[in-house]
C-alpha positions in Angstrom: -12.2 18.5 9.0 -9.3 20.3 10.8 -7.1 17.2 10.9 -7.8 16.5 7.2 -6.0 19.7 6.3 -3.3 19.7 8.9 -2.1 16.1 9.0 -1.0 13.5 6.4 -3.8 11.5 4.9 -2.3 8.3 6.3 -2.3 9.7 9.8 -5.9 10.9 9.5 -6.9 7.5 8.3 -5.2 5.9 11.3 -6.8 8.2 13.8 -10.2 7.8 12.2 -10.0 4.0 12.5 -8.8 4.1 16.1 -11.6 6.4 17.2 -14.3 4.5 15.1 -13.3 1.1 16.3 -12.3 1.6 19.9 -13.5 4.9 21.3 -16.9 5.7 19.7 -18.6 2.4 20.7 -18.0 3.3 24.4 -17.9 7.1 24.5 -19.5 8.3 21.3 -22.7 9.3 22.9 -21.1 10.8 26.0 -21.2 14.7 26.2 -17.6 15.9 25.9 -17.8 18.2 29.0 -19.1 15.3 31.2 -16.3 12.9 30.2 -14.2 11.7 33.1 -10.7 10.1 33.4 -12.4 7.0 34.9 -14.5 6.5 31.8 -11.4 6.8 29.6 -9.5 4.4 31.8 -12.4 1.9 31.5 -12.0 2.0 27.7 -8.4 1.1 27.9 -9.1 -1.7 30.4 -11.8 -3.2 28.3 -9.6 -3.1 25.2 -6.9 -4.9 27.2 -9.3 -7.7 28.1 -11.4 -8.2 25.1 -10.9 -5.5 22.4 -10.2 -7.7 19.4 -12.4 -7.0 16.4 -11.8 -10.4 14.8 -14.0 -12.2 17.4 -11.0 -14.1 18.9 -10.5 -14.2 22.7 -8.1 -11.8 24.3 -7.4 -8.2 24.2 -5.5 -5.8 22.0 -1.7 -5.6 22.2 -0.4 -2.8 24.6 1.1 -1.0 21.6 -2.4 -0.8 20.0 -4.0 0.5 23.1 -1.2 3.1 23.5 -2.0 4.2 19.9 -5.7 4.6 21.0 -4.5 6.7 24.0 -2.3 9.0 22.0 -5.1 9.5 19.4 -7.7 10.3 22.1 -5.3 12.5 24.0 -4.4 14.5 21.0 -8.1 15.0 20.1 -8.9 16.1 23.7 -5.9 18.4 23.7 -7.3 20.2 20.6 -10.7 20.4 22.4 -8.9 22.2 25.3 -7.2 24.6 22.8 -10.6 25.4 21.3 -12.0 26.0 24.9 -14.5 23.2 24.4 -13.4 21.6 27.6 -11.4 22.8 30.6 -9.0 19.9 30.9 -7.7 16.9 29.0 -9.2 13.9 30.9 -7.0 11.4 29.0 -4.0 12.8 30.8 -5.2 11.1 34.0 -5.8 7.8 32.3 -3.1 5.2 31.9 -2.8 2.7 29.1 -1.1 -0.6 29.8 2.7 -0.6 29.8 4.3 -1.7 26.5 6.9 -4.4 27.1 10.3 -3.9 25.8 11.1 -6.2 22.9 14.5 -7.0 21.3 14.7 -5.7 17.8 15.1 -8.6 15.4 17.4 -7.9 12.5 19.0 -9.7 9.6 22.6 -10.6 9.6 24.8 -9.4 6.7 25.0 -13.0 5.5 21.2 -13.3 5.5 20.9 -10.0 3.6 23.4 -11.4 1.1 21.2 -14.5 0.6 18.1 -12.4 0.1 19.8 -10.2 -2.5 21.0 -13.3 -4.3 17.5 -14.7 -4.3 16.0 -11.4 -5.4 18.4 -11.3 -8.5 16.9 -14.6 -9.8 13.2 -14.0 -9.5 11.0 -13.3 -12.5 9.1 -10.3 -10.9 9.7 -7.1 -12.8 10.1 -5.0 -9.6 10.8 -7.1 -6.5 14.5 -7.7 -7.3 15.6 -4.0 -7.6 13.1 -3.1 -4.9 14.9 -5.4 -2.5 18.3 -4.1 -3.6 17.2 -0.4 -3.0 15.6 -1.3 0.4 18.8 -3.0 1.5 21.1 -0.2 0.2 19.1 2.8 1.6 17.0 1.6 4.5 14.0 3.3 2.9 10.5 2.5 4.1 8.1 0.4 2.2 5.8 3.2 1.1 8.8 5.4 0.1 10.1 2.7 -2.2 6.7 2.2 -3.8 6.3 6.0 -4.3 9.7 6.6 -5.7 9.8 8.2 -9.2 12.6 8.1 -11.7 13.1 11.9 -11.4 14.1 11.3 -7.8 17.1 9.2 -8.9 20.3 10.7 -10.3 22.1 7.5 -11.3 25.0 9.4 -12.9 25.5 11.1 -9.6 24.8 8.0 -7.5 22.0 9.7 -5.5 18.4 9.2 -4.6 15.9 11.4 -2.8 12.7 10.0 -1.3 10.1 12.9 -1.6 6.9 11.0 -1.3 5.3 7.7 -0.1 2.6 5.6 -1.6 0.0 4.7 1.0 -3.3 2.8 1.3 -6.0 4.9 2.9 -9.8 5.3 3.2 -10.7 7.9 0.6 -13.2 9.4 3.0 -10.3 11.1 5.0 -9.0 13.0 2.0 -9.4 16.8 2.3 -11.3 17.1 -1.0 -13.6 14.2 -0.5 -17.2 15.4 -0.6 -18.7 12.1 0.6 -17.5 11.2 4.1 -20.2 8.5 4.3 -18.0 6.5 1.8 -15.8 5.5 4.7 -14.9 1.8 4.8 -16.3 1.1 1.3 -12.9 0.7 -0.3 -9.3 1.6 0.0 -7.3 3.6 -2.4 -3.6 4.1 -3.2 -2.5 7.7 -2.7 0.8 9.6 -2.8 1.7 11.9 0.0 4.8 13.7 1.2 7.3 11.9 3.4 7.1 12.3 7.2 9.6 15.2 7.6 12.2 17.4 6.0 14.8 14.9 7.2 13.0 12.1 5.4 13.6 13.8 2.1 17.4 14.1 2.5 19.5 13.1 -0.4 21.3 9.7 -0.1 24.3 8.4 -1.8 23.8 5.0 -3.6 26.4 2.3 -3.5 27.6 1.0 -6.9 25.7 -2.3 -6.7 22.4 -0.4 -6.3 23.2 1.9 -9.2 24.0 -1.1 -11.4 20.8 -2.8 -10.4 18.6 0.3 -11.0 20.2 0.9 -14.4 19.4 -2.6 -15.4 15.9 -2.3 -14.0 15.3 0.9 -16.0 16.1 -0.8 -19.2 13.9 -3.8 -18.4 11.0 -1.5 -17.4 11.3 0.4 -20.7 11.1 -2.9 -22.6 8.1 -4.0 -20.6 6.3 -0.8 -21.3 6.8 -1.2 -25.0 5.7 -4.8 -24.9 2.5 -3.8 -23.0 1.8 -0.9 -25.4 2.7 1.8 -22.9 5.5 3.7 -24.7 4.5 7.1 -23.1 5.4 8.0 -19.6 2.6 7.4 -17.1 1.2 10.2 -14.8 3.5 9.0 -12.0 6.7 7.8 -13.5 7.2 5.2 -10.7 10.4 3.2 -10.5 8.6 0.1 -9.3 5.6 -1.1 -11.3 3.7 -4.4 -11.6 3.6 -6.5 -14.8 0.5 -4.5 -15.9 2.3 -1.2 -15.4 0.3 -0.3 -12.2 1.8 1.0 -9.0 3.0 -1.6 -6.5 0.6 -1.7 -3.5 2.8 -1.4 -0.3 0.9 -4.3 1.3 1.6 -6.4 -1.8 5.2 -5.4 -1.5 5.4 -6.6 2.1 3.8 -9.9 1.2 6.0 -10.5 -1.8 9.1 -9.7 0.2 7.9 -12.1 3.0 7.5 -14.9 0.3 11.0 -14.1 -1.1 12.4 -14.5 2.4 10.5 -17.7 3.0 11.9 -19.2 -0.2 15.4 -19.0 1.4 14.2 -20.2 4.8 13.9 -16.8 6.5 11.0 -15.1 8.3 11.4 -11.4 7.5 9.5 -8.3 6.6 10.8 -5.2 4.7 11.5 -3.1 7.7 14.1 -5.6 8.9 16.3 -4.4 6.0 16.2 -1.0 7.5 17.4 -2.4 10.8 20.0 -4.5 9.0 21.5 -1.5 7.4 21.7 0.4 10.7 23.4 -2.7 12.3 25.9 -3.0 9.4 26.8 0.7 9.6 27.3 0.4 13.4 29.5 -2.6 12.9 31.5 -0.6 10.4 32.1 2.1 13.2 29.9 4.7 11.6 29.0 7.6 14.0 25.4 7.6 15.3 24.8 10.9 13.5 25.7 9.4 10.1 23.4 6.3 10.8 20.6 8.7 11.8 21.1 10.7 8.6 21.1 7.6 6.4 17.9 6.4 8.0 16.5 10.0 7.7 15.3 10.2 11.3 13.7 13.5 12.2 16.3 14.0 14.9 19.3 13.0 12.8 22.1 15.2 11.8 22.6 15.4 8.1 25.1 17.6 6.5 24.0 21.2 5.5 23.6 20.0 1.9 21.0 17.5 3.0 23.1 14.5 1.9 24.8 11.8 3.9 28.6 11.9 4.1 30.4 10.5 1.1 33.6 10.3 3.0 32.4 7.3 5.0 31.6 4.6 2.5 29.0 2.1 3.6 29.6 -1.6 3.3 27.3 -3.4 0.9 24.7 -5.2 3.1 25.8 -8.8 3.2 29.4 -8.1 2.5 32.3 -7.8 4.9 32.7 -4.4 6.4 
């Protein structure tokens, strides 16, 4: 219950799944005060050898086991704080090392190809969604949770206040039926990760133009579908039926768009592409961090990125 009221619902859902699937089967019946580092280490070792839940041979990826370790370590640290145990035994257990991997990003030319393809698809949302992702580096859930009130197109600005996420409803603080876990998944809106994540961003002209056109098209679609009144969440991106865009569906639709032009890509690669384009344009690291709204970034006191350092349009020469 404590984590349900102190952490974001998506984080709670992630922790619950890690503990349910990978820790409880081995340690769920073990008295907390009798737990040893060796038993925790055995869990990590078993997951590395054969921890897959899909029945296939092989173990979990090191990144996944590290997530299990961090979740268990945090839970045991809270147990120490509450004087339930004297020490955090997960501190003396070691998950497998995570290999360093090169970040794959899209070139400016590939982003330009994607933006051109996005401008010709019949989807009522994927085109402008892709434009805004490329222009701002926003995360998938932030784009899906964006409301029109968060956009000031006359001022060329956007602020991402919230994110649309898919969670198990059993982890919500006001859910009276925890036994419902696993029965279904629901879309929910939650605040963004940090204060830095809600910083105001300046939109380039091509994104403002695309969003203005999208707003007109969305208004026509609402009238055609018999939805002249604003919906409860006045989301910028909606499906043909007027429903919110599921972030998982957005990822799959973007992957199909990329595949149609011969690329293998996921939405987060647009975030990397923007950072690379800004770096190639000699933007300072602090400005790049502020644009991507990292928690350790250095935005200006007003909370907006610098308007004195214009960003290149992704896919165009710097």
